[in-house]
C-alpha positions, -999 to 999 in steps of 0.1 A, spaced: -174 -258 -574 -141 -264 -556 -135 -300 -568 -144 -320 -599 -166 -350 -588 -158 -381 -608 -165 -418 -604 -134 -439 -610 -136 -475 -621 -111 -494 -599 -122 -530 -608 -91 -550 -612 -68 -520 -609 -39 -515 -585 -42 -490 -557 -13 -481 -533 -22 -479 -496 5 -467 -473 -1 -471 -436 -17 -494 -410 -44 -490 -384 -80 -480 -383 -78 -452 -409 -59 -475 -433 -83 -503 -427 -113 -480 -436 -96 -470 -469 -88 -507 -476 -125 -516 -472 -134 -488 -496 -109 -500 -522 -119 -536 -520 -156 -527 -522 -148 -509 -555 -129 -540 -568 -94 -526 -565 -62 -545 -557 -42 -531 -528 -4 -529 -527 17 -513 -499 40 -493 -522 43 -479 -557 39 -505 -584 39 -501 -622 3 -495 -634 -10 -482 -601 -40 -460 -605 -42 -439 -573 -27 -439 -538 -39 -434 -502 -16 -425 -474 -27 -432 -438 2 -422 -416 -1 -405 -382 32 -385 -385 27 -355 -407 62 -354 -420 61 -391 -429 27 -386 -446 40 -356 -466 71 -375 -477 51 -405 -488 26 -384 -507 54 -365 -524 72 -397 -535 40 -412 -548 30 -380 -566 64 -380 -583 55 -413 -598 25 -397 -614 -2 -408 -590 -30 -388 -575 -28 -391 -538 -52 -389 -509 -37 -383 -474 -61 -392 -447 -73 -363 -425 -49 -339 -443 -70 -322 -471 -42 -297 -478 -20 -326 -489 -47 -343 -510 -51 -344 -548 -85 -358 -542 -108 -365 -513 -132 -395 -508 -168 -387 -503 -195 -401 -481 -213 -427 -502 -249 -437 -507 -247 -471 -524 -277 -483 -545 -256 -500 -571 -254 -492 -600 -267 -459 -585 -240 -442 -564 -244 -409 -547 -213 -391 -534 -214 -363 -509 -181 -343 -505 -171 -312 -486 -136 -309 -500 -122 -322 -467 -139 -294 -448 -161 -316 -426 -165 -354 -429 -191 -351 -402 -213 -329 -423 -209 -352 -453 -219 -381 -431 -250 -363 -418 -262 -355 -453 -256 -391 -464 -277 -404 -435 -306 -381 -446 -303 -393 -482 -301 -430 -471 -334 -426 -453 -350 -410 -484 -340 -434 -511 -357 -468 -515 -335 -499 -513 -344 -509 -549 -333 -477 -566 -305 -496 -582 -329 -521 -596 -347 -493 -614 -315 -481 -630 -307 -516 -641 -342 -520 -656 -339 -488 -676 -305 -499 -688 -320 -532 -700 -348 -514 -717 -325 -492 -738 -334 -509 -771 -371 -508 -763 -368 -471 -754 -351 -463 -787 -378 -482 -806 -406 -464 -788 -391 -430 -791 -365 -429 -820 -359 -392 -816 -334 -386 -787 -351 -355 -775 -385 -372 -774 -370 -401 -756 -354 -379 -729 -386 -360 -723 -405 -393 -720 -380 -406 -694 -380 -372 -676 -418 -373 -673 -418 -409 -661 -392 -402 -635 -408 -370 -622 -424 -369 -588 -456 -389 -590 -446 -402 -625 -449 -438 -637 -414 -445 -626 -410 -421 -597 -376 -431 -582 -389 -428 -547 -416 -453 -553 -408 -487 -539 -420 -507 -570 -408 -484 -598 -383 -510 -610 -412 -534 -617 -431 -509 -637 -407 -502 -666 -422 -528 -690 -458 -517 -682 -448 -480 -687 -433 -488 -721 -464 -507 -732 -487 -478 -724 -497 -453 -751 -487 -423 -730 -484 -391 -752 -455 -368 -746 -464 -335 -729 -466 -307 -754 -440 -280 -756 -445 -254 -729 -430 -222 -716 -428 -214 -679 -418 -181 -663 -395 -178 -633 -396 -144 -617 -362 -138 -600 -362 -119 -567 -325 -115 -564 -291 -128 -575 -287 -155 -548 -297 -190 -560 -307 -198 -524 -336 -174 -529 -351 -196 -556 -384 -212 -548 -387 -249 -548 -408 -247 -580 -381 -225 -597 -353 -249 -586 -373 -279 -599 -380 -262 -633 -344 -252 -637 -334 -288 -632 -359 -300 -658 -359 -274 -686 -346 -281 -721 -341 -244 -729 -334 -214 -707 -342 -179 -721 -328 -151 -701 -315 -115 -702 -277 -111 -704 -276 -98 -668 -290 -129 -651 -263 -140 -626 -242 -170 -635 -249 -185 -601 -286 -187 -611 -279 -203 -645 -256 -228 -628 -287 -243 -611 -301 -253 -646 -294 -287 -662 -259 -288 -675 -271 -298 -710 -300 -272 -712 -296 -248 -740 -290 -212 -728 -305 -183 -749 -297 -147 -742 -329 -128 -750 -347 -96 -742 -381 -112 -740 -397 -147 -738 -399 -167 -771 -431 -163 -791 -427 -199 -804 -409 -220 -778 -388 -250 -791 -399 -285 -783 -398 -296 -746 -398 -273 -716 -386 -238 -719 -380 -213 -692 -380 -175 -692 -360 -160 -664 -370 -124 -657 -372 -98 -630 
């Protein structure tokens, strides 16, 4: 990972925007869309800055001055001068998907965004809002956090009761909570690795790595493979699969 992706809350915050023209206008629309307040030069309390100047020397000087004020700076079309880059955005508020290339190719980010736009239903954000509103009911139904997470994972899985790609998933949350649906029992799945390249993983293996609660693996499994697992999955270095797997979904990665 070459950059740390973050989502910055700009609502009501001051953003410096230096420059005029089409590129500056595009950044202005983005800032306003996120609720930011635009000023043309540094101001006390400013959060970040954008520089949209055609002349490279002028752009470099403006970025240096703003950076000296402690701001993180984006210089349009000059990734080597940027502290951060702005991604292509799929907006299903409150769900936001950002696609970045570190400034390598805005066209590639745009093409990926268009594919995702076609895939995701318009009411995906409504599903997120419905799940947020149901937090109290979720905790009451599944008091244990691990059980609650597994229940949500099952519901949101492909073909599940709340499949995010379903057009009416947002309307099914209450009905799903009312159903007496037992949690899937603990299970152990095996992934046979064919090589060190994560691109060689099968679709099934990639899906299981994204879902598993526990990953059991020999010490020599490549870090690039383990990086495809859920960030909060527990990693266990082991010589053999567990005899008694812990609750949830466990994976054994082996040759």
